[in-house]
Backbone and ligand atoms as CSV (ligand in chain L), in Angstrom:
chain,resi,resn,atom,element,x,y,z
A,1,MET,N,N,95.452,126.639,105.309
A,1,MET,CA,C,94.075,127.120,105.340
A,1,MET,C,C,93.365,126.917,103.977
A,2,ILE,N,N,92.189,126.271,104.019
A,2,ILE,CA,C,91.549,126.058,102.677
A,2,ILE,C,C,90.199,126.784,102.730
A,3,HIS,N,N,89.796,127.064,101.418
A,3,HIS,CA,C,88.581,127.845,101.239
A,3,HIS,C,C,87.510,126.921,100.634
A,4,ASP,N,N,86.355,127.566,100.352
A,4,ASP,CA,C,85.258,126.791,99.839
A,4,ASP,C,C,85.596,126.096,98.487
A,5,THR,N,N,86.373,126.840,97.653
A,5,THR,CA,C,86.778,126.273,96.308
A,5,THR,C,C,87.618,124.999,96.562
A,6,ASP,N,N,88.519,125.088,97.561
A,6,ASP,CA,C,89.351,123.983,97.881
A,6,ASP,C,C,88.498,122.786,98.326
A,7,ARG,N,N,87.501,123.093,99.127
A,7,ARG,CA,C,86.588,122.050,99.636
A,7,ARG,C,C,85.871,121.338,98.451
A,8,LYS,N,N,85.467,122.139,97.509
A,8,LYS,CA,C,84.727,121.602,96.362
A,8,LYS,C,C,85.609,120.630,95.565
A,9,HIS,N,N,86.922,121.003,95.353
A,9,HIS,CA,C,87.799,120.144,94.657
A,9,HIS,C,C,88.199,118.891,95.460
A,10,LEU,N,N,88.356,119.076,96.750
A,10,LEU,CA,C,88.642,117.958,97.654
A,10,LEU,C,C,87.506,116.927,97.594
A,11,GLN,N,N,86.296,117.441,97.623
A,11,GLN,CA,C,85.188,116.560,97.639
A,11,GLN,C,C,85.114,115.825,96.330
A,12,ARG,N,N,85.420,116.464,95.214
A,12,ARG,CA,C,85.448,115.818,93.892
A,12,ARG,C,C,86.538,114.771,93.917
A,13,SER,N,N,87.695,115.021,94.490
A,13,SER,CA,C,88.752,113.969,94.525
A,13,SER,C,C,88.307,112.758,95.269
A,14,VAL,N,N,87.551,112.990,96.379
A,14,VAL,CA,C,87.041,111.896,97.113
A,14,VAL,C,C,85.966,111.105,96.381
A,15,ASP,N,N,85.122,111.882,95.595
A,15,ASP,CA,C,84.093,111.214,94.842
A,15,ASP,C,C,84.732,110.434,93.712
A,16,LEU,N,N,85.825,110.870,93.188
A,16,LEU,CA,C,86.513,110.126,92.164
A,16,LEU,C,C,87.124,108.827,92.743
A,17,ALA,N,N,87.572,108.875,94.022
A,17,ALA,CA,C,88.113,107.736,94.755
A,17,ALA,C,C,87.055,106.695,94.871
A,18,SER,N,N,85.779,107.154,95.159
A,18,SER,CA,C,84.662,106.217,95.336
A,18,SER,C,C,84.323,105.584,93.953
A,19,GLU,N,N,84.445,106.368,92.843
A,19,GLU,CA,C,84.161,105.871,91.500
A,19,GLU,C,C,85.229,104.812,91.240
A,20,ALA,N,N,86.479,105.084,91.610
A,20,ALA,CA,C,87.514,104.114,91.348
A,20,ALA,C,C,87.210,102.782,92.010
A,21,LEU,N,N,86.761,102.843,93.276
A,21,LEU,CA,C,86.420,101.615,93.983
A,21,LEU,C,C,85.311,100.891,93.301
A,22,ASP,N,N,84.329,101.655,92.894
A,22,ASP,CA,C,83.185,100.978,92.211
A,22,ASP,C,C,83.488,100.299,90.944
A,23,SER,N,N,84.604,100.761,90.391
A,23,SER,CA,C,85.002,100.156,88.993
A,23,SER,C,C,86.263,99.209,89.090
A,24,GLY,N,N,86.424,98.628,90.328
A,24,GLY,CA,C,87.436,97.641,90.544
A,24,GLY,C,C,88.819,98.094,90.761
A,25,ASN,N,N,88.934,99.361,91.163
A,25,ASN,CA,C,90.272,99.905,91.402
A,25,ASN,C,C,90.478,100.267,92.875
A,26,GLU,N,N,91.563,100.814,93.293
A,26,GLU,CA,C,91.696,101.275,94.659
A,26,GLU,C,C,91.218,102.679,94.840
A,27,PRO,N,N,90.703,103.035,95.975
A,27,PRO,CA,C,89.992,104.285,96.214
A,27,PRO,C,C,90.906,105.523,96.259
A,28,PHE,N,N,91.323,106.017,95.115
A,28,PHE,CA,C,92.145,107.236,95.062
A,28,PHE,C,C,91.632,108.058,93.845
A,29,GLY,N,N,91.475,109.322,94.100
A,29,GLY,CA,C,91.063,110.284,93.006
A,29,GLY,C,C,91.797,111.609,93.139
A,30,SER,N,N,91.979,112.202,91.994
A,30,SER,CA,C,92.791,113.474,91.990
A,30,SER,C,C,92.252,114.514,90.927
A,31,VAL,N,N,92.414,115.775,91.162
A,31,VAL,CA,C,91.914,116.821,90.238
A,31,VAL,C,C,92.944,117.856,90.068
A,32,LEU,N,N,93.222,118.247,88.837
A,32,LEU,CA,C,94.149,119.313,88.524
A,32,LEU,C,C,93.431,120.620,88.210
A,33,VAL,N,N,93.691,121.700,88.938
A,33,VAL,CA,C,92.998,122.934,88.833
A,33,VAL,C,C,93.952,124.043,88.536
A,34,SER,N,N,93.624,124.896,87.490
A,34,SER,CA,C,94.498,125.990,87.096
A,34,SER,C,C,94.427,127.120,88.066
A,35,SER,N,N,95.435,128.035,87.910
A,35,SER,CA,C,95.511,129.209,88.906
A,35,SER,C,C,94.200,130.055,88.810
A,36,LYS,N,N,93.473,129.932,87.662
A,36,LYS,CA,C,92.210,130.655,87.547
A,36,LYS,C,C,91.014,129.872,88.070
A,37,GLY,N,N,91.260,128.646,88.607
A,37,GLY,CA,C,90.240,127.881,89.204
A,37,GLY,C,C,89.465,126.925,88.318
A,38,HIS,N,N,89.981,126.763,87.074
A,38,HIS,CA,C,89.452,125.829,86.135
A,38,HIS,C,C,89.916,124.413,86.308
A,39,VAL,N,N,88.964,123.415,86.321
A,39,VAL,CA,C,89.367,122.062,86.400
A,39,VAL,C,C,89.909,121.688,85.019
A,40,LEU,N,N,91.234,121.306,84.993
A,40,LEU,CA,C,91.854,121.022,83.697
A,40,LEU,C,C,91.848,119.467,83.349
A,41,PHE,N,N,91.951,118.694,84.458
A,41,PHE,CA,C,92.033,117.241,84.190
A,41,PHE,C,C,91.724,116.563,85.545
A,42,GLU,N,N,91.161,115.417,85.521
A,42,GLU,CA,C,90.889,114.572,86.665
A,42,GLU,C,C,90.982,113.204,86.371
A,43,ASP,N,N,91.287,112.353,87.337
A,43,ASP,CA,C,91.414,110.985,87.038
A,43,ASP,C,C,91.223,110.215,88.417
A,44,HIS,N,N,91.026,108.895,88.279
A,44,HIS,CA,C,91.136,108.094,89.461
A,44,HIS,C,C,92.057,106.884,89.278
A,45,ASN,N,N,92.340,106.224,90.316
A,45,ASN,CA,C,93.254,105.022,90.352
A,45,ASN,C,C,92.736,104.016,89.306
A,46,ARG,N,N,93.673,103.378,88.548
A,46,ARG,CA,C,93.278,102.441,87.510
A,46,ARG,C,C,94.107,101.185,87.636
A,47,ILE,N,N,94.495,100.762,88.811
A,47,ILE,CA,C,95.335,99.574,88.907
A,47,ILE,C,C,94.673,98.279,88.678
A,48,GLY,N,N,93.308,98.320,88.569
A,48,GLY,CA,C,92.493,97.105,88.484
A,48,GLY,C,C,92.946,96.227,87.270
A,49,GLY,N,N,93.522,96.847,86.273
A,49,GLY,CA,C,94.042,96.043,85.097
A,49,GLY,C,C,95.412,95.351,85.309
A,50,GLY,N,N,96.015,95.693,86.521
A,50,GLY,CA,C,97.276,94.946,86.789
A,50,GLY,C,C,98.468,95.869,86.715
A,51,ASP,N,N,98.357,97.070,86.197
A,51,ASP,CA,C,99.521,97.999,86.153
A,51,ASP,C,C,99.426,98.906,87.385
A,52,HIS,N,N,100.302,98.633,88.419
A,52,HIS,CA,C,100.255,99.287,89.697
A,52,HIS,C,C,100.913,100.639,89.640
A,53,THR,N,N,101.252,101.154,88.468
A,53,THR,CA,C,101.678,102.567,88.395
A,53,THR,C,C,100.610,103.453,87.910
A,54,GLN,N,N,99.342,102.962,87.725
A,54,GLN,CA,C,98.270,103.765,87.218
A,54,GLN,C,C,97.537,104.507,88.293
A,55,HIS,N,N,98.311,105.475,88.853
A,55,HIS,CA,C,97.781,106.329,89.933
A,55,HIS,C,C,97.358,107.680,89.321
A,56,PRO,N,N,96.240,108.294,89.850
A,56,PRO,CA,C,95.835,109.490,89.207
A,56,PRO,C,C,96.792,110.714,89.318
A,57,GLU,N,N,97.589,110.732,90.364
A,57,GLU,CA,C,98.547,111.828,90.500
A,57,GLU,C,C,99.626,111.794,89.378
A,58,PHE,N,N,100.022,110.518,89.068
A,58,PHE,CA,C,100.985,110.301,87.981
A,58,PHE,C,C,100.301,110.634,86.664
A,59,ALA,N,N,99.043,110.310,86.403
A,59,ALA,CA,C,98.337,110.680,85.197
A,59,ALA,C,C,98.271,112.219,85.068
A,60,ILE,N,N,97.988,112.868,86.188
A,60,ILE,CA,C,97.983,114.317,86.121
A,60,ILE,C,C,99.384,114.949,85.751
A,61,ALA,N,N,100.448,114.432,86.330
A,61,ALA,CA,C,101.765,114.923,86.004
A,61,ALA,C,C,102.066,114.780,84.486
A,62,ARG,N,N,101.706,113.596,83.947
A,62,ARG,CA,C,101.895,113.392,82.492
A,62,ARG,C,C,101.076,114.293,81.644
A,63,TRP,N,N,99.755,114.519,82.026
A,63,TRP,CA,C,98.879,115.317,81.343
A,63,TRP,C,C,99.458,116.743,81.343
A,64,ALA,N,N,99.833,117.213,82.502
A,64,ALA,CA,C,100.320,118.558,82.725
A,64,ALA,C,C,101.614,118.773,81.777
A,65,ALA,N,N,102.464,117.836,81.812
A,65,ALA,CA,C,103.745,117.973,81.028
A,65,ALA,C,C,103.411,118.113,79.554
A,66,ASN,N,N,102.385,117.447,79.090
A,66,ASN,CA,C,102.013,117.486,77.660
A,66,ASN,C,C,101.132,118.565,77.242
A,67,ASN,N,N,100.377,119.210,78.186
A,67,ASN,CA,C,99.373,120.178,77.869
A,67,ASN,C,C,99.487,121.559,78.440
A,68,MET,N,N,100.479,121.722,79.291
A,68,MET,CA,C,100.634,123.071,79.986
A,68,MET,C,C,102.034,123.573,79.896
A,69,ASP,N,N,102.223,124.970,79.894
A,69,ASP,CA,C,103.569,125.421,79.940
A,69,ASP,C,C,104.066,125.500,81.308
A,70,ALA,N,N,105.352,125.717,81.554
A,70,ALA,CA,C,105.984,125.609,82.833
A,70,ALA,C,C,105.354,126.537,83.910
A,71,LYS,N,N,105.003,127.769,83.380
A,71,LYS,CA,C,104.422,128.768,84.352
A,71,LYS,C,C,103.018,128.294,84.792
A,72,ASP,N,N,102.159,127.812,83.908
A,72,ASP,CA,C,100.905,127.340,84.249
A,72,ASP,C,C,100.922,126.091,85.165
A,73,ARG,N,N,101.971,125.238,84.932
A,73,ARG,CA,C,102.074,124.078,85.824
A,73,ARG,C,C,102.476,124.571,87.236
A,74,ALA,N,N,103.389,125.520,87.303
A,74,ALA,CA,C,103.839,125.998,88.695
A,74,ALA,C,C,102.759,126.645,89.454
A,75,THR,N,N,101.767,127.204,88.717
A,75,THR,CA,C,100.739,127.897,89.480
A,75,THR,C,C,99.360,127.135,89.609
A,76,ALA,N,N,99.454,125.866,89.216
A,76,ALA,CA,C,98.322,124.960,89.312
A,76,ALA,C,C,98.266,124.278,90.651
A,77,THR,N,N,97.113,123.797,90.961
A,77,THR,CA,C,96.992,123.070,92.263
A,77,THR,C,C,96.435,121.647,91.976
A,78,VAL,N,N,97.072,120.616,92.656
A,78,VAL,CA,C,96.520,119.276,92.588
A,78,VAL,C,C,95.803,118.922,93.908
A,79,TYR,N,N,94.519,118.556,93.732
A,79,TYR,CA,C,93.735,118.141,94.871
A,79,TYR,C,C,93.701,116.630,94.723
A,80,THR,N,N,93.829,115.938,95.893
A,80,THR,CA,C,93.867,114.492,95.857
A,80,THR,C,C,93.271,113.874,97.112
A,81,SER,N,N,92.689,112.761,96.922
A,81,SER,CA,C,92.017,112.118,98.106
A,81,SER,C,C,93.027,111.594,99.099
A,82,GLY,N,N,94.166,111.117,98.604
A,82,GLY,CA,C,95.234,110.599,99.420
A,82,GLY,C,C,96.582,111.172,99.109
A,83,GLU,N,N,97.325,111.451,100.067
A,83,GLU,CA,C,98.685,112.054,99.830
A,83,GLU,C,C,99.435,111.270,98.806
A,84,HIS,N,N,100.121,111.956,97.932
A,84,HIS,CA,C,100.917,111.276,96.864
A,84,HIS,C,C,101.863,110.244,97.468
A,85,CYS,N,N,101.976,109.157,96.657
A,85,CYS,CA,C,103.009,108.175,97.030
A,85,CYS,C,C,104.339,108.706,96.510
A,86,PRO,N,N,105.453,108.099,96.873
A,86,PRO,CA,C,106.744,108.659,96.404
A,86,PRO,C,C,106.869,108.712,94.901
A,87,MET,N,N,106.358,107.778,94.130
A,87,MET,CA,C,106.419,107.796,92.709
A,87,MET,C,C,105.667,109.054,92.103
A,88,CYS,N,N,104.463,109.338,92.717
A,88,CYS,CA,C,103.694,110.404,92.175
A,88,CYS,C,C,104.249,111.730,92.598
A,89,ALA,N,N,104.781,111.757,93.898
A,89,ALA,CA,C,105.349,112.982,94.385
A,89,ALA,C,C,106.582,113.353,93.514
A,90,ALA,N,N,107.360,112.387,93.108
A,90,ALA,CA,C,108.486,112.618,92.285
A,90,ALA,C,C,108.053,113.085,90.874
A,91,ALA,N,N,107.011,112.492,90.343
A,91,ALA,CA,C,106.472,112.949,88.980
A,91,ALA,C,C,105.963,114.293,89.041
A,92,HIS,N,N,105.308,114.673,90.224
A,92,HIS,CA,C,104.811,116.040,90.416
A,92,HIS,C,C,105.970,117.012,90.445
A,93,GLY,N,N,107.041,116.666,91.128
A,93,GLY,CA,C,108.245,117.484,91.176
A,93,GLY,C,C,108.973,117.598,89.859
A,94,TRP,N,N,109.069,116.455,89.171
A,94,TRP,CA,C,109.809,116.529,87.913
A,94,TRP,C,C,109.112,117.370,86.838
A,95,VAL,N,N,107.831,117.448,86.863
A,95,VAL,CA,C,107.090,118.260,85.859
A,95,VAL,C,C,106.900,119.645,86.328
A,96,GLY,N,N,107.205,119.954,87.520
A,96,GLY,CA,C,107.156,121.271,88.071
A,96,GLY,C,C,105.697,121.837,88.417
A,97,LEU,N,N,104.898,120.899,88.926
A,97,LEU,CA,C,103.559,121.329,89.328
A,97,LEU,C,C,103.636,122.052,90.649
A,98,GLY,N,N,102.529,122.823,90.968
A,98,GLY,CA,C,102.524,123.656,92.165
A,98,GLY,C,C,101.955,122.957,93.417
A,99,ARG,N,N,101.029,123.741,94.011
A,99,ARG,CA,C,100.500,123.329,95.302
A,99,ARG,C,C,99.770,122.001,95.368
A,100,ILE,N,N,99.914,121.290,96.388
A,100,ILE,CA,C,99.088,120.068,96.624
A,100,ILE,C,C,98.211,120.175,97.848
A,101,VAL,N,N,96.985,119.797,97.670
A,101,VAL,CA,C,96.045,119.735,98.812
A,101,VAL,C,C,95.463,118.296,98.868
A,102,TYR,N,N,95.784,117.604,99.994
A,102,TYR,CA,C,95.289,116.238,100.110
A,102,TYR,C,C,94.245,116.146,101.231
A,103,ALA,N,N,93.276,115.202,101.034
A,103,ALA,CA,C,92.265,114.925,101.932
A,103,ALA,C,C,92.757,114.127,103.144
A,104,SER,N,N,93.540,113.069,102.836
A,104,SER,CA,C,94.036,112.188,103.928
A,104,SER,C,C,95.573,112.007,103.677
A,105,SER,N,N,96.285,111.783,104.710
A,105,SER,CA,C,97.751,111.655,104.693
A,105,SER,C,C,98.179,110.210,104.463
A,106,ALA,N,N,99.370,110.033,104.020
A,106,ALA,CA,C,99.974,108.692,103.852
A,106,ALA,C,C,100.049,108.047,105.263
A,107,ALA,N,N,100.333,108.799,106.283
A,107,ALA,CA,C,100.436,108.267,107.653
A,107,ALA,C,C,99.065,107.740,108.076
A,108,GLN,N,N,97.998,108.478,107.819
A,108,GLN,CA,C,96.645,108.101,108.117
A,108,GLN,C,C,96.359,106.654,107.393
A,109,MET,N,N,96.629,106.682,106.074
A,109,MET,CA,C,96.343,105.451,105.340
A,109,MET,C,C,97.032,104.269,105.865
A,110,THR,N,N,98.323,104.521,106.292
A,110,THR,CA,C,99.153,103.421,106.817
A,110,THR,C,C,98.420,102.871,108.074
A,111,GLU,N,N,98.007,103.780,108.858
A,111,GLU,CA,C,97.299,103.348,110.106
A,111,GLU,C,C,96.007,102.604,109.871
A,112,TRP,N,N,95.213,103.147,108.902
A,112,TRP,CA,C,93.986,102.545,108.633
A,112,TRP,C,C,94.176,101.111,108.045
A,113,LEU,N,N,95.119,101.013,107.089
A,113,LEU,CA,C,95.357,99.664,106.463
A,113,LEU,C,C,95.915,98.681,107.497
A,114,ALA,N,N,96.680,99.138,108.455
A,114,ALA,CA,C,97.205,98.198,109.503
A,114,ALA,C,C,96.015,97.772,110.302
A,115,GLU,N,N,95.099,98.633,110.637
A,115,GLU,CA,C,93.864,98.307,111.422
A,115,GLU,C,C,92.993,97.222,110.703
A,116,LEU,N,N,93.069,97.333,109.382
A,116,LEU,CA,C,92.292,96.358,108.535
A,116,LEU,C,C,93.119,95.170,108.232
A,117,GLY,N,N,94.358,95.000,108.717
A,117,GLY,CA,C,95.088,93.837,108.482
A,117,GLY,C,C,95.743,93.735,107.104
A,118,VAL,N,N,95.837,94.791,106.351
A,118,VAL,CA,C,96.359,94.829,104.975
A,118,VAL,C,C,97.870,94.907,105.119
A,119,PRO,N,N,98.552,94.024,104.505
A,119,PRO,CA,C,100.033,94.017,104.503
A,119,PRO,C,C,100.594,95.347,104.010
A,120,THR,N,N,101.742,95.770,104.553
A,120,THR,CA,C,102.391,97.011,104.145
A,120,THR,C,C,102.893,96.923,102.733
A,121,PHE,N,N,102.920,98.089,101.986
A,121,PHE,CA,C,103.390,98.076,100.638
A,121,PHE,C,C,104.914,98.047,100.599
A,122,ARG,N,N,105.465,97.586,99.489
A,122,ARG,CA,C,106.856,97.582,99.216
A,122,ARG,C,C,107.385,99.033,99.072
A,123,VAL,N,N,106.540,99.886,98.392
A,123,VAL,CA,C,106.907,101.334,98.306
A,123,VAL,C,C,106.505,102.053,99.647
A,124,ARG,N,N,107.502,102.635,100.238
A,124,ARG,CA,C,107.210,103.247,101.565
A,124,ARG,C,C,106.333,104.500,101.438
A,125,PRO,N,N,105.430,104.618,102.480
A,125,PRO,CA,C,104.458,105.790,102.438
A,125,PRO,C,C,105.123,107.038,103.013
A,126,LEU,N,N,106.134,107.614,102.275
A,126,LEU,CA,C,106.811,108.850,102.774
A,126,LEU,C,C,105.945,110.021,102.603
A,127,PRO,N,N,106.050,110.974,103.484
A,127,PRO,CA,C,105.336,112.268,103.238
A,127,PRO,C,C,105.923,112.887,101.954
A,128,ILE,N,N,105.062,113.631,101.278
A,128,ILE,CA,C,105.512,114.355,100.093
A,128,ILE,C,C,106.761,115.186,100.296
A,129,SER,N,N,106.821,115.846,101.452
A,129,SER,CA,C,107.862,116.783,101.696
A,129,SER,C,C,109.220,116.048,101.896
A,130,GLU,N,N,109.191,114.704,102.027
A,130,GLU,CA,C,110.387,113.949,102.121
A,130,GLU,C,C,110.893,113.542,100.719
A,131,VAL,N,N,110.018,113.736,99.722
A,131,VAL,CA,C,110.370,113.338,98.366
A,131,VAL,C,C,110.723,114.512,97.496
A,132,ILE,N,N,109.980,115.559,97.636
A,132,ILE,CA,C,110.187,116.777,96.793
A,132,ILE,C,C,110.258,117.992,97.699
A,133,SER,N,N,110.968,119.051,97.205
A,133,SER,CA,C,111.013,120.281,97.951
A,133,SER,C,C,110.300,121.435,97.182
A,134,GLY,N,N,110.118,122.503,97.787
A,134,GLY,CA,C,109.626,123.685,97.056
A,134,GLY,C,C,108.100,123.560,96.682
A,135,THR,N,N,107.335,122.746,97.322
A,135,THR,CA,C,105.981,122.619,96.982
A,135,THR,C,C,105.139,122.899,98.229
A,136,ILE,N,N,104.104,123.821,98.124
A,136,ILE,CA,C,103.171,123.956,99.211
A,136,ILE,C,C,102.343,122.739,99.285
A,137,VAL,N,N,102.290,122.069,100.491
A,137,VAL,CA,C,101.505,120.918,100.669
A,137,VAL,C,C,100.567,121.139,101.880
A,138,GLU,N,N,99.232,120.924,101.673
A,138,GLU,CA,C,98.280,121.078,102.731
A,138,GLU,C,C,97.411,119.851,102.967
A,139,GLY,N,N,97.225,119.474,104.171
A,139,GLY,CA,C,96.415,118.343,104.487
A,139,GLY,C,C,96.895,117.624,105.725
A,140,PRO,N,N,96.236,116.695,106.288
A,140,PRO,CA,C,94.917,116.225,105.907
A,140,PRO,C,C,93.837,117.164,106.500
A,141,PHE,N,N,92.602,116.905,105.910
A,141,PHE,CA,C,91.421,117.554,106.453
A,141,PHE,C,C,90.410,116.630,106.898
A,142,GLU,N,N,90.126,116.626,108.165
A,142,GLU,CA,C,89.374,115.555,108.858
A,142,GLU,C,C,88.073,115.200,108.181
A,143,GLU,N,N,87.289,116.190,107.799
A,143,GLU,CA,C,85.957,115.912,107.255
A,143,GLU,C,C,86.106,114.993,105.999
A,144,PHE,N,N,87.134,115.312,105.206
A,144,PHE,CA,C,87.347,114.485,103.958
A,144,PHE,C,C,88.115,113.190,104.242
A,145,ALA,N,N,89.008,113.303,105.192
A,145,ALA,CA,C,89.799,112.073,105.552
A,145,ALA,C,C,88.811,110.931,106.058
A,146,MET,N,N,87.874,111.286,106.823
A,146,MET,CA,C,86.933,110.307,107.346
A,146,MET,C,C,86.135,109.663,106.228
A,147,GLN,N,N,85.896,110.365,105.144
A,147,GLN,CA,C,85.259,109.809,103.955
A,147,GLN,C,C,86.196,108.732,103.299
A,148,VAL,N,N,87.440,109.157,103.147
A,148,VAL,CA,C,88.463,108.316,102.501
A,148,VAL,C,C,88.680,107.016,103.400
A,149,ARG,N,N,88.674,107.249,104.715
A,149,ARG,CA,C,88.760,106.011,105.587
A,149,ARG,C,C,87.696,105.032,105.353
A,150,ALA,N,N,86.496,105.550,105.175
A,150,ALA,CA,C,85.323,104.682,104.858
A,150,ALA,C,C,85.503,103.913,103.605
A,151,LEU,N,N,86.099,104.605,102.587
A,151,LEU,CA,C,86.366,103.949,101.332
A,151,LEU,C,C,87.326,102.839,101.438
A,152,HIS,N,N,88.433,103.041,102.284
A,152,HIS,CA,C,89.445,102.000,102.488
A,152,HIS,C,C,88.737,100.774,103.251
A,153,ILE,N,N,87.904,101.147,104.093
A,153,ILE,CA,C,87.223,99.981,104.850
A,153,ILE,C,C,86.308,99.238,103.898
A,154,ARG,N,N,85.606,99.897,103.042
A,154,ARG,CA,C,84.768,99.273,102.030
A,154,ARG,C,C,85.645,98.451,101.054
A,155,SER,N,N,86.806,98.987,100.726
A,155,SER,CA,C,87.704,98.296,99.730
A,155,SER,C,C,88.187,96.966,100.346
A,156,HIS,N,N,88.332,96.930,101.673
A,156,HIS,CA,C,88.961,95.692,102.249
A,156,HIS,C,C,87.958,94.821,103.020
A,157,SER,N,N,86.650,95.104,102.901
A,157,SER,CA,C,85.696,94.299,103.513
A,157,SER,C,C,84.928,93.407,102.541
A,158,GLY,N,N,84.615,92.284,102.989
A,158,GLY,CA,C,83.808,91.324,102.153
A,158,GLY,C,C,84.608,90.799,101.025
L,1,ZN,ZN,ZN,101.075,107.236,93.401
């Protein structure tokens, strides 16, 4: 169950995904929010330069490891436009971050990219719960997932 504050941060993550696409990257964005509701860090996908590990969820994990204590990490929430890939889910787990709320699932993205004729990735689109344990994971949320779908269509058209 998500609340208005969750919706606000989910919308921001989708807006960041749109910014990523506009700047030559893939459409993914993420926001790190403290237990008190403060936005601590946000980023979007930056693989346009050729480094395919430049995912926003991975950037958040590194930022959290360097700037937050263990208790604050465990009570923070990561909002993201697309469910973490296995690399980012592992990073999230390794640094002990808390709840994840995603707009669209890895399964949805797999379906959308197949519809668009995009070849499957070498890294499997596993659900977060198959990569890490002990994390509350919520999503997808249709109203936001449809926006993310539109971004993927824009990303692979023309
Ligand atoms: Zn990732």
